[in-house]
N, C-alpha and C positions, 0 to 999 in steps of 0.2 A: 242322520240317525241319532236319536237321543238314547243314552244308555241308562239314564235314571231320571225319574220325575220327582215332584215334590214328595210323593209318598213312598219312594223306593224304586226298584227296577221296574221297567215297563214290560208287560207281558209279551212274549213272542220274540224277544231279542236275545241272541246268543251271548252269554256272559263273557266267553273267550274273545268274541269279536269286540266287545266293549273294552277289554283290557288292551287289545291291540291298538284300538283307536287312541286310548290314553297314552300309550307309549309313543306313538307317532306325534301326538300333540306336544308332549313334553320335550321330545328331541327338537322339534321345530322351535319351541320357545328358547331352549338353551342356545341354539344356533343364532337366533336373533339377538340374544344378549351378547354373545361373543362378537358379532359384527358391530354392534353398537359400541362396545368397549374399545375395539380396534379403531373405530372412527374417532372416538374421543381422544385416544392417545395420539393419533396422527394429526388431529386438528384441535388443539386445546382452545378452550373458550378464553376470551380476553380476561386478563386478571387472574386466571387460574394458575396454581403452582405448576411448574414444569420440572422435568427430571434434572437433577444437578450432578448426575454421574458423568464421568468423562467417556469419550468414545471407546468402544470395545476394541481389544487388540485383534490382530488378523486371525488369531486362533479362536476368538469368541464369536458371538453373534454380532451382526452389523447393527449400528445405531438406527433407531426407527426414523422414518422420514420426518423431517421437521424437528428432530431431537437435537440436543446440544452436542457439538462435535469438538469443542475446544476444552483443554484442561482448565480447571477452576483454580484461581490464585486465592489462597486463604491468608488473611492478614492476622498475625498473632499480636495481641496487645502485650507490651512489656509489663512484667510484674512490678507492683509498687515497692518502694524502698523508704526507709526512715533513716535520716542522718541526725546524729546528736553530737554536739561538741562540748568538751569539758576542758579544764585546766588543772595542772598539778604543779605547785600548790594552788588552791582555789583563788588566792590573792597573790599577785606577783610582787616581789620585793625589788626595789630599785637596784639595778646592776647585777641581779642574780637570775639564773636561767629559770624559765617556766616552760613546761611541756604542754603544748596544745594537742588534744587528742580528738579525732573524729571516729565515730563508730557507725558503720553502715549496716543496717539490718535488712535482710532480704530473704524471702522464701525460696527464690531461685538462686542458683549459683551465679555469683557476680564477679565481673572484672571491672574495668573502668578506672577512673582516677578521682582523687579528692584534692580540692584547692581551698586554702584558707583565705578569708578576707577579714579586714579590720575596718569597720565603718564603711563597707562596700569597696574598699581599695585592696587589691591583691597584696598578700603578705609575701615579701621577698623571701625566696628560698623555700616557700611552702606551697608551690604550685604544681599541679598535675602529678601528685604523688600516687603511685599505683597501689591498688588494693593488694593484700596478700593473696596467695593462690587458693587459700581455703579459709573457712570460718574459724574464728571470728574475724570480721572485716574491720580491722582497726588500723588507723594511720596516725603517726605521731609527727610533730614538728616542734622544734625547740626555738624559743625566742628570748630576748632580754630587752628591758626598757630602762632608759637612763634617767627618767624624771617621774615624779608623781603624776599620774594621769589615769584616765579611764579608757579602756579599749573595749570596743564592741566587736566580738569575734563571731564569725559564722563559718561554716564548712559547707562546701558545695560538692556533691557527688555527681559525676558526669553521666552515669548510666551506661548501658551497653545494649546489644541487640535483644537481650532477654529481660533487662531490668530498667526501670524508669529512673530518670535523674531526680534528685531531691536536694533540698537545702535545709540546714539546721535552723532552729530558732536561735536568736542572738544570745551569746553568753557575755555578760558584763564582767569584764576582768579589771578589777581595781589594781593599780600599781601604787604601792605605799612604801613609806620608809620603814626600816626594821623595827623602830621603837614606837610605832603608832598603832592605834586600834585598827584591826583589819576586818571588821564585820559588825553586824547588828541584827537584831530581831525587830519586827514590827508586829503589832497585835491589833485585831479587829474586835468590835464589840460583841461578836458571837463567839469569841475565844479562839478564832483562827490565828495561828502563828505563822509568820513568814520569815525565813532565814536567808541572809545575804552574806557574801564574803565567806569567811571561815566559820560563821555562826552555825553550830550544829542544830538539827531539829530534834527536840526531845519529846514532842507531843503537843497536843492542843486540845481545846474544848470545842473546836469548830463543828464537830458532828454530834455533839451532845446537847440535850435540852438544858437550858439554864433558867434559874429562877429570876435572875436579873442580869443585865448586860455587863460584860467585862469593861472596865474603865482604865486599867493600867497594867503595867508589866515591869518586872525588875529581874536583873540577872544575879546569879550567885557570884561571889568574889572570884571563883576560879573559872567561871564561864561554862561549867558542866551542868548547869540547870537554870531554871527560872521559875518565878512565881507569876501567876495571873491573879488579879483581884477584881471582884464584881462590885456593883454599886450597893449591894446589901452587905458588903464586907466579907463575902465568901472568898476563901483562898484556895487556889489550885496549884499544887506543887508538881514540878516535872524535873527529871534528871536527879541531881543531887540536892535539889532544893528541899529543905526540911519544912515540915508543917508544925507551926508553933501556936496555932490558935487562930480564931477569926471571929467576926461578928455575924457571920451567916446564921440565920435563924433567930437572931436577937432583934428586938425592935430598936430602930434608930430614929433620932429626931430628923436627921437629914441624910441623904445618900452619901456613901463613900465616893470620893473623886480620885483617889490615888494611893499609892503605897511606895515606901522606900525601905530598903534593907539596911541593916547595920553593916559595918565594914567587915566583920568576920562572917557574915551570912548566917548567924545563929539567932536572928530575930528580925523584926520589921515593925514599922509604924504604918498605920492607916490614918488617913485624914478625911473628914467629912466636909460637906459644903458649908456647914455652920462653924467650921473651925475646930470641931471635936477631934481629938487625937487619941488613937488606941494603940497601945504598945504591947507587943508580944515577944516571947523569947527573951533575949538579953537586951532588947530595946527598952530604954527607960523613959518614963513619962516626966516631962519638964513643964507641962502646962499647955493650955489651949485657949481658944477664943470661943469655945462651945457655949459658955454662959453669957457672952457679950453680944448685944444686938449689933449686927453688921448691915451696912447699907448694900453691900454686894457679897456674893458667895465666895468662900475660899475655893481656890482652884488648884493649889499645889503645896507641897512641903519639900524642903531640901535640908538634909542633916549637915552638921559641921563634920570635919574630918575625924574628930575624936569621938563622935557619937554622943557628946555631952550637951547637945543643943540642936535646934533646928529653926528654920525660917518658915513662916507661913505667908502666902500671898493671896490676895483676893482679886476679883475680876477688874478692879480699877487700878491695880498696881500697888496697893497699900501693903507694905511688908511689916510683919510682926516678928521680932527676934525673941526666942525663948531659950532658957538655959544659958550656955556659954556662947551662943550665937550673938555676934555684934551687929548692930544696925548701921548700915552704910548708906542708907537712902532708899527712896522708893519713887514710884510714879503716881502715888495717890493724889497729889495736888495738881497734877498736870493733865491737860486734856489729851485723850487718846482717841485715835480713829476707830480702833476696835478693842474689845476687851482682852485682858491678859488671860492666857490659858495655861501657863506653866512657869516654873522656876527651877534653876539648876545652880548649885554652888560651885565655886572655883576649887581646885585641888587643895589649896592652902587655907581655905576658909576665910580669905580676906575679901571676898566679894561674891556676887551672884549675877546671873543673867535672868532677865524676864523675857518672855516671848508672847506676842499678841497674836490673835487669830488671823490678822492680815500679814503675818510674817515679820512684823517689826520686832527687832531685838534691842533690848536696853541693857547696857553693860554698866554695872554699879560696883563701886569699890575697886579692887584690883582686877576685875574681870575685863579682859580685852575685847574690843569690838572688832569682829572679823567680817562684818557685813550683815545684811538683812534682806528681806524680801518685801519690806514695807511699801516700796514704790512699784512693786511688780504686780501685774494682774495675775491672779491665781485662779486655777480651775476649781479649787476647793480650799476651805479655810484650814489654817494650821491647828493642830491639836496637841502637839507635844514637842519637846526639845531634850537633847542629851549632849553633854560635853565630852571632848576627847580627854584622855587620861592626863595629858600635859597641860590642859587648859588653853591650848592655842587654836582651838577650833570647836565647832559644834555642828550637830545635825538638827534639822527641823523636819517634821513629818506632818503631812496634810491628811485630811480625812479620806481622800481618794487613794491613799497609799503612796503618793509622791514623796520622795526624800530629797532634801536639799543639803549638800555638804559645803560648809564654809570654813575658812582657815585651813588648818592641816587635817581636817576631817576628810577621809576618803569616801568616794562614792562607789558602792558595791552593788547597786541595783535597787529597784523599788517595784511597787505594785502600781505605780502611776500608769494610766492607760490600759490597765487590765481590769476585767470585771470583778467586783467584790460582792460577796453576799451581804456584808454589813460594812459600815464605814470603819476606817482605821481610827484607833484611839490613843496609841502610844508607841514609843520606841525605846529599846534598851541596847546599849553598846556591848560588844564583847570586851572583857577586860584586856588591858594592854599586854599582860603577861600570859595570856591564854596560849596553850600549846595544843595542837591537834592530837587527838588520841592515837 
């Protein structure tokens, strides 16, 4: 019996009977759907997801045929941790205690232990030290060292059932004598400044657009600031470094290649590659080679201790003495494997060192020779040099950030082996009498 046709109800058919037929058909359809769902639940198709609920208790409903009847084991992943190691003071002094500190950061409550290592070797007396019962999770260990050395300290956190194990990045701990320089800064051509040892960070130009690249750096006499200089002679002052003028924005015949501050920090000289010298603040002008034709560019300037003169050096090692600076010799007439890149005077003004891009060091006058890298295969060329305060050592810095300490110069770390946005261009030591704030 049809209850409706294409045009509506069919004549002669009782409407109530039609409603009864519809109800019976709908009930049959619902029963068919229920049977189908029950069959699918009892016999899941291959690859289809199945129930992950545990079996019901005796008071509940029984598990369906073919369902999971064993409890599920849930594996919880330990939370991540970060371990950092530091030292106080940041540079160890021979024979004096230094406190190694490990700090473990974790979102979860942490237990476990910390062990210190030196160059991968366990540090005696600093093993399996328990974390404190509550945050902050800080562990200390005291050590002392009997000789000038470089220690590479790491801290290893053991982890526990809730937190993952972790190991700190290496901390380069320099061990130095009490009366020597304990740190230095290096600078890259984008103005990025990197601090090592006790050298504080006062700021940089690394995240700022520059008209010209940075080519050098100089510390203030008290170590509480520094200057950066760009190749257009622009000066950037940080910390207590005063601004006394610059050639930034002025036309230059040749680019500036470096700067040196006066002994009282109230002035500085800039030197250009044609030998032009620019004096600012209390720095006095004693002459230059700016009007003299040069076969090779000038690469550096070093002042005398009384600030009444300075030496200029060019790429072939020719030294020009100006003011009260005495001429003690040069490399200008001798063949060089690589060009000279810098000059540094001795503390008493009786000599100077020259450094070449291959790491060769030339000691002239009363400058002592404490070694060089001239016969060493380098990853990157040398770009600068700085002497210790007593003149018994020096540092060399390469364009990849590698620092090489010779004589009584302490090694406090470097950027060698680390990615740099721009190459390194210079180094400045912390003054020997610098005191941490």
